[in-house]
C-alpha positions as CSV (number, residue, x, y, z in Angstrom):
1,M,-0.2,-0.1,-0.1
2,K,2.8,2.5,1.0
3,N,4.7,1.7,-2.4
4,T,1.4,2.1,-3.7
5,I,1.1,5.6,-2.7
6,S,4.7,6.6,-3.8
7,V,3.9,5.6,-7.0
8,L,0.5,7.6,-7.1
9,L,2.4,10.8,-5.6
10,I,4.9,10.2,-7.9
11,V,2.7,10.4,-10.9
12,I,1.0,13.1,-9.9
13,L,4.0,15.4,-9.8
14,F,4.9,15.0,-12.7
15,Q,1.9,15.8,-14.2
16,S,1.9,18.9,-12.2
17,C,5.1,19.7,-14.0
18,K,4.4,18.8,-17.0
19,N,2.0,20.8,-17.2
20,E,3.4,23.9,-15.9
21,P,4.3,26.8,-17.7
22,K,7.6,26.7,-19.6
23,Q,10.1,28.8,-17.4
24,D,12.8,29.8,-19.5
25,A,15.7,29.2,-17.3
26,E,17.6,32.3,-18.9
27,T,14.8,34.7,-18.0
28,L,15.1,37.9,-16.1
29,G,12.9,38.0,-13.3
30,T,9.9,40.9,-13.7
31,T,6.8,41.4,-12.1
32,S,3.6,42.6,-14.3
33,P,5.1,43.3,-18.0
34,K,3.0,45.8,-19.3
35,Y,3.3,44.7,-23.1
36,E,0.3,43.4,-25.1
37,T,0.4,39.6,-26.4
38,Y,-2.7,40.4,-27.7
39,N,-4.1,36.5,-27.3
40,Y,-1.1,35.1,-29.3
41,S,-1.2,31.3,-28.5
42,G,1.5,30.0,-30.3
43,F,1.3,27.3,-33.0
44,T,-0.4,24.0,-33.0
45,K,1.0,20.6,-32.9
46,E,-0.6,20.0,-36.1
47,E,1.2,23.3,-37.5
48,I,4.5,22.3,-36.4
49,Y,4.4,18.8,-37.7
50,G,3.2,20.2,-40.9
51,F,5.9,22.4,-40.8
52,H,8.8,20.2,-39.8
53,K,7.8,17.9,-42.7
54,R,7.1,20.3,-45.3
55,I,10.9,21.5,-44.5
56,F,12.8,18.3,-43.7
57,E,11.3,16.7,-46.9
58,G,12.8,19.2,-49.3
59,G,10.5,22.4,-48.8
60,N,11.4,25.8,-49.0
61,W,11.2,27.8,-45.7
62,T,11.1,30.8,-48.0
63,E,7.1,30.7,-49.0
64,Y,6.4,33.4,-47.5
65,G,3.0,33.6,-44.4
66,D,3.0,31.4,-41.1
67,L,5.9,28.6,-42.6
68,E,8.4,31.4,-42.8
69,R,7.4,32.7,-39.6
70,Y,8.1,29.1,-37.6
71,F,11.5,28.6,-39.4
72,Y,12.0,32.6,-38.2
73,L,11.1,31.8,-34.2
74,N,12.8,28.2,-34.5
75,F,15.5,28.6,-36.3
76,S,17.7,26.1,-33.7
77,Q,15.1,23.3,-34.6
78,I,16.7,23.3,-38.3
79,E,19.6,24.5,-39.2
80,K,22.9,24.5,-37.1
81,H,24.2,27.1,-34.6
82,S,25.9,28.0,-32.0
83,R,25.3,30.1,-29.1
84,I,26.0,33.9,-28.1
85,L,26.0,33.4,-24.4
86,R,24.2,36.5,-22.7
87,S,25.1,38.9,-19.8
88,D,26.3,37.7,-16.0
89,T,24.4,41.4,-15.4
90,P,20.9,41.8,-17.8
91,K,20.2,45.2,-18.2
92,I,16.9,46.5,-16.8
93,L,14.1,48.2,-19.2
94,E,12.0,50.1,-17.0
95,E,8.2,50.3,-18.7
96,T,7.2,53.3,-18.9
97,P,3.9,52.8,-21.4
98,R,2.4,56.0,-23.3
99,D,-1.0,56.3,-24.5
100,D,0.1,58.8,-26.9
101,V,2.7,56.5,-28.3
102,K,0.6,53.6,-28.7
103,N,-3.1,55.3,-30.7
104,F,-0.1,57.8,-32.8
105,I,-2.0,57.5,-36.5
106,T,0.0,55.9,-39.4
107,S,0.0,58.0,-42.5
108,T,-2.8,57.2,-44.9
109,D,-0.5,56.6,-47.7
110,L,0.5,53.4,-46.4
111,K,-0.2,50.2,-48.6
112,K,-1.8,48.8,-45.7
113,G,-3.1,49.9,-42.6
114,G,-2.8,53.8,-43.7
115,G,-5.0,55.7,-41.1
116,L,-4.9,53.0,-37.9
117,S,-3.6,53.4,-34.8
118,L,-0.1,52.4,-34.1
119,N,-1.9,49.5,-31.5
120,D,-4.5,48.2,-34.6
121,Y,-1.6,48.5,-37.0
122,V,0.6,45.8,-35.1
123,Q,-2.4,44.1,-35.2
124,Q,-3.8,44.1,-38.4
125,V,-0.8,43.8,-40.5
126,E,2.8,41.5,-41.2
127,V,4.1,42.3,-37.2
128,N,5.5,39.8,-34.8
129,G,6.6,42.2,-32.4
130,L,7.4,45.7,-31.9
131,I,9.2,48.0,-29.1
132,I,10.0,51.3,-28.5
133,I,12.2,52.9,-26.4
134,H,12.7,56.5,-25.4
135,K,15.4,58.1,-23.1
136,G,15.6,54.6,-21.8
137,K,12.4,53.7,-20.9
138,I,10.2,51.1,-23.1
139,V,7.0,53.2,-24.4
140,F,5.5,51.1,-26.1
141,E,5.9,46.9,-26.7
142,G,3.5,44.3,-28.2
143,Y,3.4,40.9,-29.9
144,P,0.5,40.4,-31.7
145,R,2.8,37.0,-33.5
146,M,5.2,35.7,-31.2
147,F,6.1,35.1,-27.8
148,P,7.8,38.1,-25.8
149,T,11.0,35.7,-25.0
150,D,11.0,33.5,-28.8
151,L,14.4,33.8,-30.0
152,H,13.8,35.7,-33.6
153,I,16.0,35.9,-36.9
154,T,17.2,39.0,-37.6
155,M,19.1,38.8,-40.7
156,V,20.9,41.0,-42.5
157,I,20.5,43.2,-39.2
158,T,23.4,41.1,-37.6
159,Q,25.2,43.3,-40.3
160,V,25.5,45.7,-38.2
161,F,27.0,43.9,-35.6
162,V,29.8,43.2,-38.2
163,S,30.1,46.5,-38.6
164,T,29.8,47.8,-35.1
165,S,32.8,44.4,-34.4
166,V,35.0,46.2,-37.1
167,A,34.4,50.2,-35.5
168,I,35.9,48.3,-32.3
169,L,38.6,47.3,-33.9
170,E,39.1,50.6,-35.4
171,D,38.9,52.6,-32.2
172,R,41.7,50.1,-30.6
173,G,43.7,51.1,-33.4
174,L,43.8,47.8,-34.8
175,V,42.0,48.2,-38.1
176,D,42.8,51.1,-40.8
177,T,39.5,51.3,-42.5
178,G,41.4,53.6,-44.9
179,K,43.2,50.5,-46.5
180,P,42.7,48.3,-48.9
181,I,41.0,44.9,-47.7
182,D,44.3,43.2,-49.4
183,H,46.3,44.8,-46.9
184,Y,44.7,42.6,-44.9
185,F,44.2,39.4,-46.7
186,D,47.4,38.2,-49.4
187,A,45.2,36.3,-51.2
188,L,42.7,38.9,-52.3
189,K,45.9,40.6,-54.4
190,G,44.9,40.6,-57.5
191,S,41.4,39.7,-57.5
192,G,38.4,41.8,-58.2
193,W,38.8,42.7,-53.9
194,E,42.5,44.5,-54.3
195,G,42.8,48.2,-53.6
196,V,39.4,48.1,-52.5
197,P,39.2,50.2,-49.1
198,V,38.0,48.6,-45.8
199,S,35.8,52.0,-45.6
200,D,33.5,51.1,-49.2
201,I,33.1,47.9,-48.0
202,L,31.5,48.9,-45.1
203,S,29.5,51.7,-46.8
204,M,28.4,48.6,-49.0
205,S,29.9,49.7,-52.6
206,S,32.6,47.3,-52.7
207,G,32.1,47.3,-56.5
208,I,32.6,43.6,-56.1
209,D,29.5,41.1,-58.1
210,R,27.2,39.1,-56.4
211,V,28.2,35.5,-55.2
212,P,25.8,32.8,-54.6
213,L,25.4,32.6,-50.9
214,E,25.6,29.1,-51.3
215,T,29.6,29.7,-52.3
216,Y,30.0,31.1,-48.8
217,E,28.0,28.2,-46.6
218,K,29.4,25.2,-48.1
219,S,33.0,26.6,-48.2
220,F,36.1,25.1,-46.6
221,D,38.1,28.6,-47.7
222,P,36.1,31.4,-47.7
223,I,38.8,33.9,-48.5
224,K,39.8,31.5,-51.4
225,D,36.6,31.5,-52.9
226,L,36.1,35.5,-52.1
227,A,39.1,35.8,-53.9
228,T,37.2,34.4,-57.7
229,A,35.1,37.3,-57.2
230,K,35.0,40.5,-59.9
231,S,34.9,43.5,-59.5
232,A,31.7,45.2,-61.2
233,M,32.7,48.6,-61.1
234,R,35.0,50.9,-58.9
235,S,34.3,50.8,-55.4
236,G,33.2,53.8,-53.5
237,T,31.2,54.8,-57.1
238,E,27.4,53.8,-56.2
239,H,25.7,51.1,-53.5
240,Q,24.9,48.2,-54.1
241,W,23.8,45.0,-52.4
242,S,26.1,42.3,-51.4
243,N,26.5,39.8,-49.2
244,A,29.8,39.3,-49.6
245,D,31.3,42.5,-48.3
246,A,29.4,41.4,-44.8
247,M,31.3,37.9,-45.3
248,V,34.4,39.7,-45.8
249,L,33.9,42.2,-43.0
250,T,33.2,38.8,-40.9
251,L,36.6,37.4,-41.5
252,L,38.2,40.7,-41.0
253,V,36.9,40.6,-37.6
254,E,38.0,37.0,-36.9
255,K,41.6,37.7,-38.4
256,I,42.0,40.8,-36.3
257,S,40.7,39.8,-33.1
258,G,41.7,36.2,-33.5
259,L,38.2,35.2,-31.7
260,T,35.6,33.6,-33.9
261,F,32.9,35.9,-34.6
262,R,30.0,34.8,-32.3
263,D,33.0,34.5,-29.4
264,F,33.6,38.6,-30.4
265,V,29.9,39.5,-30.3
266,E,29.8,37.9,-27.0
267,Q,32.4,39.6,-25.5
268,E,32.4,42.9,-26.7
269,I,28.5,43.6,-27.6
270,W,26.1,40.7,-26.3
271,K,27.5,40.8,-22.7
272,K,28.6,44.1,-22.7
273,I,24.5,45.4,-23.4
274,G,22.9,43.5,-20.7
275,A,21.4,41.1,-23.1
276,E,18.6,39.3,-21.0
277,Y,18.9,36.1,-23.5
278,S,21.4,34.4,-25.5
279,A,21.4,34.4,-29.0
280,L,22.2,32.4,-31.8
281,I,24.1,32.3,-35.3
282,G,24.4,30.1,-37.5
283,F,27.5,28.7,-39.1
284,N,29.1,27.7,-42.7
285,T,31.0,24.4,-43.3
286,N,34.6,25.7,-41.8
287,G,32.9,27.2,-38.4
288,T,32.5,30.5,-40.2
289,S,29.7,32.5,-39.0
290,I,26.9,33.3,-41.1
291,S,26.3,37.0,-40.4
292,Y,25.8,37.9,-44.1
293,A,22.2,36.2,-44.5
294,S,20.0,34.3,-42.0
295,G,22.1,35.9,-39.2
296,M,21.5,36.0,-35.1
297,S,18.5,35.2,-33.8
298,T,17.6,37.2,-30.5
299,T,14.5,38.3,-28.3
300,L,13.6,41.2,-29.7
301,R,14.1,43.4,-26.1
302,D,17.5,42.0,-26.1
303,L,17.8,43.5,-30.3
304,A,16.3,46.6,-28.7
305,R,19.0,46.7,-25.8
306,F,21.7,46.8,-29.0
307,G,20.3,49.8,-30.6
308,L,20.2,51.2,-26.9
309,A,24.3,51.3,-27.1
310,F,24.1,54.1,-29.7
311,T,21.6,56.6,-27.6
312,P,22.1,58.7,-25.0
313,S,20.5,56.7,-22.7
314,G,22.8,53.1,-23.7
315,R,26.1,55.6,-23.9
316,K,25.9,56.8,-20.1
317,S,28.8,54.3,-19.1
318,A,32.2,55.4,-18.4
319,N,33.4,53.1,-21.6
320,P,30.4,53.0,-24.1
321,I,30.6,50.2,-26.8
322,I,29.9,52.9,-29.2
323,S,32.6,55.4,-29.2
324,D,31.9,59.4,-30.3
325,A,34.2,58.7,-32.7
326,H,31.9,55.8,-34.4
327,L,29.0,57.8,-34.6
328,T,31.1,60.6,-36.0
329,K,32.1,58.2,-38.8
330,I,28.8,56.8,-39.1
331,R,27.7,59.7,-40.1
332,D,30.4,61.0,-42.2
333,V,28.8,59.5,-45.5
334,N,29.9,58.7,-49.2
335,K,27.2,61.4,-51.0
336,N,27.1,58.9,-53.9
337,L,25.6,56.7,-52.0
338,N,22.2,57.9,-51.9
339,V,20.0,54.8,-51.5
340,S,16.4,57.1,-51.1
341,R,14.0,56.8,-53.1
342,D,12.0,60.2,-52.2
343,P,13.5,63.4,-53.6
344,K,12.7,65.3,-50.6
345,E,14.8,63.1,-48.4
346,K,18.0,61.9,-48.6
347,K,19.5,58.7,-47.1
348,Y,22.6,57.0,-47.4
349,S,24.4,53.7,-46.6
350,S,27.0,54.0,-44.1
351,Y,28.9,51.3,-41.7
352,Q,25.9,48.5,-43.0
353,W,23.3,50.5,-42.1
354,G,20.7,50.5,-44.9
355,A,19.8,54.1,-44.2
356,V,21.4,57.3,-42.7
357,Y,19.6,60.0,-42.6
358,E,21.2,63.6,-42.9
359,D,19.4,63.8,-38.9
360,G,21.3,61.8,-38.1
361,D,19.4,59.0,-37.7
362,L,20.2,54.9,-38.7
363,Y,17.5,52.1,-40.3
364,K,18.7,48.8,-40.8
365,G,16.1,46.7,-42.6
366,A,15.5,42.4,-43.3
367,H,14.1,40.5,-45.1
368,G,10.6,40.1,-44.3
369,G,10.0,42.1,-42.0
370,Q,12.4,42.9,-39.4
371,G,13.8,46.2,-38.7
372,L,16.6,48.7,-36.2
373,Y,15.9,52.1,-36.2
374,I,17.8,54.3,-34.3
375,S,17.5,58.1,-33.6
376,P,20.6,59.0,-31.1
377,A,19.2,62.7,-31.4
378,K,16.0,61.5,-29.6
379,D,17.6,59.2,-27.9
380,L,14.8,56.7,-29.6
381,V,15.4,53.1,-30.0
382,I,12.8,50.7,-32.5
383,A,13.0,47.3,-33.2
384,Y,10.1,44.7,-34.9
385,F,10.1,41.5,-36.5
386,G,7.4,40.4,-38.6
387,T,6.9,37.9,-41.4
388,A,6.0,38.8,-45.0
389,N,2.7,37.5,-45.6
390,T,1.4,34.8,-48.8
391,D,0.8,36.9,-51.2
392,R,4.6,39.1,-50.3
393,E,3.1,42.0,-48.2
394,R,5.0,43.1,-45.7
395,N,4.7,45.8,-42.5
396,Q,5.8,49.1,-43.5
397,L,7.6,50.0,-39.8
398,N,10.3,51.4,-41.7
399,V,7.8,53.8,-42.8
400,I,6.1,54.4,-39.7
401,S,9.4,54.2,-37.7
402,R,11.0,58.1,-39.7
403,Q,7.2,59.3,-38.9
404,L,7.1,58.4,-35.7
405,S,10.7,60.0,-35.5
406,K,9.7,63.2,-36.8
407,S,6.4,63.2,-35.5
408,G,7.5,65.4,-32.0
409,L,6.5,62.5,-29.8
410,F,10.1,62.0,-29.1
411,D,12.1,65.0,-29.0
412,L,13.8,66.0,-25.9
413,E,13.2,68.6,-23.6
């Protein structure tokens, strides 16, 4: 009888533990979070089974809609990756929600959702999560299609982690961005890269032809493969999208620092910004981080913590990771590299940022609807994740972020 009771107690204890909400061991204890989840409940078991079956039977995850969103949120289950460990002392973000931000009315000329309040926009348009931080405090945060603790793929937003890493080495006098990249890699002499300054690679104007990503991801010697790339134009004359630029810069960080890119980011950026969760990053055949494509997977708050490092609130420490010199160099743009389609407002590519506005605001967007917008002058950070729907419609939070920055809601006194 005693043994029967013991077995029953074990079964009851197992069932009670099994039914407890999952707690992440790395979470930072908080009470009564003020963010919205809009009753998001995640994927069903049937959906998860269907997605895995489709992906592992050769289906393409880049089919948009929920299949792609599943990949964005479950990178660790699908691709090889390494972990970028979180900070031992996570940075606490104070929550001070503002109704005027929540009720901000979006422009009526948006392709979809124009004229909606910001709160309604994130629910009705292809947004997975949005966070806005002003003066170091969260003023809006919502998760309509993901959980707050989910690690979401950032894709090419990771490229500004690469440029920040180069800038850290530059601040230490270990990299001279005025020198050509073949100064650092003898294997690139005699190639299309010869004579191309590191600064032009940072500004996405290397002039190098695009190279298929598979070349790098399956490569045992990426520098050797990069050396086969041809020059299509003189560097510094025209902005061009090229994953090869981010790849060669990643290899530069690894060579000069003596660390893997993953380890460098962990030591010099991730831990120092007070990241609450560990991040993930994919790697290729030879172990080099895939910083130029799928990139890092992070929580939305931790991506915003990185953005904070560029603002006055995030640069209060004695040794900020973003120096005055780095901010100045980002804004010292090459006027040949205007990437704006709006004749009324110019913006330029610089240090892997997709847009540097004339007022000093910075923006980096990525496939499917990810973005990081920073206004150092307004002490403002806007970070968001999204997934395009099956009609390939994506959110326009890049446009809304710019409108929010210029709205007057975040002007400093």
